[in-house]
N, C-alpha and C positions, 0 to 999 in steps of 0.2 A: 177585594175583601168584601164581606157582606155589608150591604148598606151603602157601597160606593156609588155615587151618582154619576150620571153620564158626563155632566159638566166637569167634574173633578178629574175624570180620565182625559177629557179633551185637552185640557191645558196642562196636563202632567202634574198638577198639584197633588200633594198627599202621597198616594201609593208608590208612584215611581221614584219620587225623591227619597222616600223612606227605604225603598228597595235598594237603590244605589248606595245609600248611606250604610245600610245594614251589611251589604256585601263588602263595602270598604272597611268595615270593622273586623272582617274575617281575613280578607285578602289585603294585607296592609300595604299602603303606598302604591297601589295599582288602580287608582280611580279611573284613569283614562281607559285602561284595558277592560275594566268592568263595564264601563259605558259602551265600549265597542261590542262586547259580548251581548249586552242587553239590546243594543241597536240591531244586531244581527238577528236575534230572535223576533223582535218586533217587525222586522222586514220580511219575516217568513223564511229565513235562510238557515243554513247550517254553518257551524263554526269549526275551524281547524286551529288548534293551538300547537305551535311547534316551539320546543325549547328543551333545555337540558332536564334530566330527571331531578325532582326535588324542589322545584321553584313554585309549586302551588297549582299546577294545571288541574289535577283531579279535584282539589279542594274547591277551586272556582266553579267547576261544573256542578259539584254536589251542592254548594251554597246557592247557586242560581235555581236549581231544581227545588230546593226547599222553600226558598223565598217566593217562588212562583206557584207553589202548591201543585207541582207536577209529579206524576209517577216517574220514578228514576230507576234505571238499571245500568249496571256497569259490566262491560265485557272486556276482559283482559286479552288482547290480541297476542297470540304466540304463533310460532311456526307450525304447530300441529293443530291449530284451530280449524274447524271445518265450517262450511256455510250453514249446515244444519244446526250447529251450535248457536248461530245467530238468529236464523229465521224460525227454526222449529222443525219438528218431525212428526210424522204420522206413525202411530203404533197400532198393531192389530189386537183387538180385544176378542179372544177366542170365545168367551162366554156369549157375547152378543153377535159375533160373526161380522163385525164392522171395524173399520179403521177410525181411530180417534186422533185428531190433531192436537199436539201439545205445542202451544205457541212459544217461540223463543224470546229472548230479551228485547228483540227489535220491536215488540208490541208494547212498548212503553212510550210515554210522552217525551221523556228525555232519555236518550241513549248515549252513554259515555263509551266511545270506542277508544279504550286506553291503549296507547302505543300502537296505533293502527298500522304503522309501517313495519311492524315485526311479524305480521301475518303474510301468507303467500298472496300473490295477486288474485288467485281464484277465490280466496276467502274475502279479500278486500272487495271484490266485485259483488259480493252478496248484498252490499249496502246500496249499490247503484240504483236499482229500481225503487227501493224504499225512499231514498233521498230525493229522487226526481219526481216520482209519481205518487208518493205517500201510500204505497201499496206494495205487496209482495205476491208473486205468483208461485204457488207450490203445487206440484203434481197436477198442473193444468187448471187449478182453481185460484182466482184472484181474491186476496183478502186485504181489506182496507186497514190502514194503521190509524192510531188515535189522532185526534185533532185537539190541541196542537201536537205536532211531531217535530222534535228538535234533536239533531245529532250534534254532539260535541265530540270531536275526535282530537286526541293528543298524538303528537308525533315527535319522535326523537330526531335529532339532526341526522341527516343522511350519511354522514361520515362514520357514525357509530356502527359497531359490529352487529351483524344479524338483522339488518334492516332491508326492506324491499321498497324502493321508491314508488310512490303513488303515481299511476299514469295520469296524463293530462285530462283524460275524460273524467276521472274521479276527482281530481283537484278542482275541476270546473264546477262540481256539485256543491262545493263549499262557497257560500256567499262571501265570507271573510276569513282571513288568516291573520292571526295575531301572535305576538311573542310576549311573554311576561318578563323575562329577564331577571337578573338579580335584584333584590329589594334595595332601596336606599339605606344608608347606614342607620338612620333613626328607626325606620320600619323594621329592619332586621334585628335591631337591639330589642324592640318591643316583642318581636316574635320569639327571640331566644328567652326573654324573661317570662313569657307566657307558656313556654314549653310546647309550642305548636298550636295550630288553629283548627285541626281536623274535628276535634270534639265540639268546638263552637259551631262549626258548620252543621253538624248533626242535630244541634239543638235549635236551629233557627226556625222561627214560626213562619207560616205562609202570610205574606203581605198582600199578594194578589192571588185570587182563586183561578184555577185553570179555566173555568168556564168564561172568565172575563177576557182571556187573551185573544181569542178570535175577533172579538169586537174591537179591541185595541189595534190589532193588526189591520183591520178594515179601515180604521181611522187613519192609520199611518199611510196606507195606500192612497188615501184621498188628499194627502198634503200636496199643495199645488206646485207644479214645476212649470214656470212660464216658458214661452217659446224661446227667448234668448238663453235661458238656462239650459234647455235641451240642445240648443245650438252649441253651447259651451261644452256639454258632455260629448256631443258628436265630434267637436274639434279635438278634444282630448283623445278620443278613440282613433281618429284619423292620424293624429300626431304620433301615437304609439306605433302605428303601422309604418310610418315613414322614418322612425327613429332607428338609427343604425346600431344602437346599443342592444336592441332586442332581435331575437331570431324571427319573431313574428309579432303582429300587433294584437290588440284586444278584439274579441269577437262581438257581434251584436248582442249576444247573451250577456257578455261582460258589461256592456253598456246598460242593459236593463238592470243588472245587479248593482251597478254603480248608482243608478237613480233610486232604486229601492233602499239602499243603505243610506243615501243622502236624505231621503224623506224621513227615515227613522231618526237620523241625527237631528234634523230640524224639529221633529216632533218632540224629542227629548228636551229641546230648548224651549218648548212651548209655542213654537211657531207653526203656522199653517202654510208656509211658503218656503221652498228650498232656495238657499242662497249659494253663490259660488263657493263661499267658505265651507259650506257643508260638503260639497263635492270634493274639495281639496282635503278635508279632514279624513274622509273615508277612503279616498282613492288608494293610498298605500295598502290598506288592509284588503281591498277588493282586487287590486291589480297585481301585486307582486307575485302571488303564486300562479297567476295565469300567464305570466311573461317569462321568457327564458333569455338569459344573457348570451350574447354572441361569444363570450369568453369561455363557454362550456355549457353543460347541461343544467347548471345551477339556476335557481330562480333569479329574477331581476334584483339588482342591488338597490338599496334604499336611495342612494344618491342619484341613480338613474331615474327613479320615480320623481324625485325632487326636480331634476332637470326637465323632465317631461312637463311637470306642472308649470314651471317657469317659462316654458317655451310657448305656452298658449295664453294669449291675452284674455283677461276677464271682460265679458261683455258689459 
């Protein structure tokens, strides 16, 4: 926000507390999931939200974009969606004799890929370069995307009709994957009494300005991870590769993602050092969509991640 001092951002006082509280007033009873989403953004990653329709996935994405002062675009993924509908297209202007590029919705700071697994794999792949390189290549020309650039994708459960499973290469582009689930009874009662929260999300003011976010992300990346902590992360990765519950273990890139998410979690607590507790808190959201159960093609079960954590001693 205007006038925010560097020190207030460093210890998370003020803006981030207000942001989490404001989002919690819209997405009722989901404080932990909101914090996970904010941590994902601060770590410079992208977020996948998988759950049943109607539990607030789109409202969460819209609320975060408003509170962070970011440009927002929503793309409804369907089976007939084309890559050009996401990236953009060049049109020929006969009067000038030149082609003019019309940017697609991917040229926004927050892109909501709604029901991403209802589009074909070809269309899904249109986001791969954007999410990894923060750029897109169109007709041989590379175009940079805004900074910050944050993709929030929602996904329906794979067993629902008309879905195309995301390939492992695309799942790996998402730093974290979360579920919202049904609200608790008291939160659902408040939601029913209010008649929904979508309008409240549309009216949220920006608590942090977009220009501040890169500086905050830089602070998050500097949160200290001591050598024993890095040893602990490496031990978790190695244990995942030896665990017979998984088809394969976590990759080195997954280890980097785990450290980035843990740094953001620590920073949200106002600390400049990562603790093993931070790693354990973010591990399920970072690891589950990257691991496959030996019982089938489904992602790892939550209880298998818990077993993995318990199998590695804390340094």
